[in-house]
N, C-alpha and C positions, 0 to 999 in steps of 0.2 A: 205298269198301266194302272195299278190300284190307286196310286195318289191322284191321277187324273179323275178316276170314277169318284173318289171320295169328294174332291174339290167340286166336281160337277153336282154331285148329289146335295152338298152343302149350299152351293149357289142357288140351285132349284128350290130347296127348302126355304131359303132366305127369301127368294122371289115370292113364294106362296104367302109367306108371313107378311112381307111388305105389301102384297096385293090385298090381303084381307084387312090390313090396317090402313089402306089408301095412302101409303107413304110413297109418293111418286119418285122421288129421287132414289130412295133405297131400292125400289122395285126396278127401276131402270138400270142401275148398277148391277144388281144381283142377275137380272136377265142377260147383260152383257158378259158377266162372268160365266154364267152357265153356258151361253153360247160359245165362248172361247173354251170352255171345258169340253164341250162336244167335239170341237175341232182337235183338241189336245188328245182326248181319248181315242179318236178315230186314228190319228197319226201313231199313238203308242201302241194300238191294236194292229199296226201294220197296213194301214190303209194305203200307203204310198207304194206298196209291193205289187199292186195289180192295177189294171186299167180301171176296173170298176171301183176299187178302193180310192183311187185318185179322183174319179168322178164324184164320189160321195164326199171326199174331203174338201173338194172345191165347192160343192153345193153347201156344206156346212160353213165354210169361210165366207161365202157370199151371204149366207143367212146372218152371220155375225156382222158383216159389213152393213147389211140392211138394218140390223138392230141398232148398230151405233149411229147410223145416219138419222134414223127416225127419233132418236133420243136427243138429238142436237137441239140447243135452244132456239136457233132460228130455223123454222120448219120449212122455209121456201125451197132453196136449192137442195138442201140436205134431204128433204122429203122425197124429192124426185130421184135423187141418187139412191136413196134407200129403196124406193119403189123399183127402180132399175135393178138393183142388186137382187132383190127378191124375184123379179121376173126372169132374170138369167137363170 
C-alpha cells in the first residue's frame, strides 16, 4: 500500500505546485494522477473486501472519471459526463 500512498502524495504536491504557478496542463495531469492514486490506495487497503469499502472505491472511481471528463479539451459532452459522474 505504501507505493500508492507515496504516489498519491507526490501527485497531490505536484497539483498544488502547478496550481500556484497557474500551469493548467500540469495541474490537470497531477489532479488526475492524484485521483487515480486515491482509487489505488483504497483498493490496496482492502476496500474491495467489504460492502462499504466497495462503495467508497466506486465513489472514488466516479470522482476520477469526473475529473478526467472535466479536463477534456472539448467541454460540451465531456462536461456533462463529468458532472453526471460527480452527481452519481
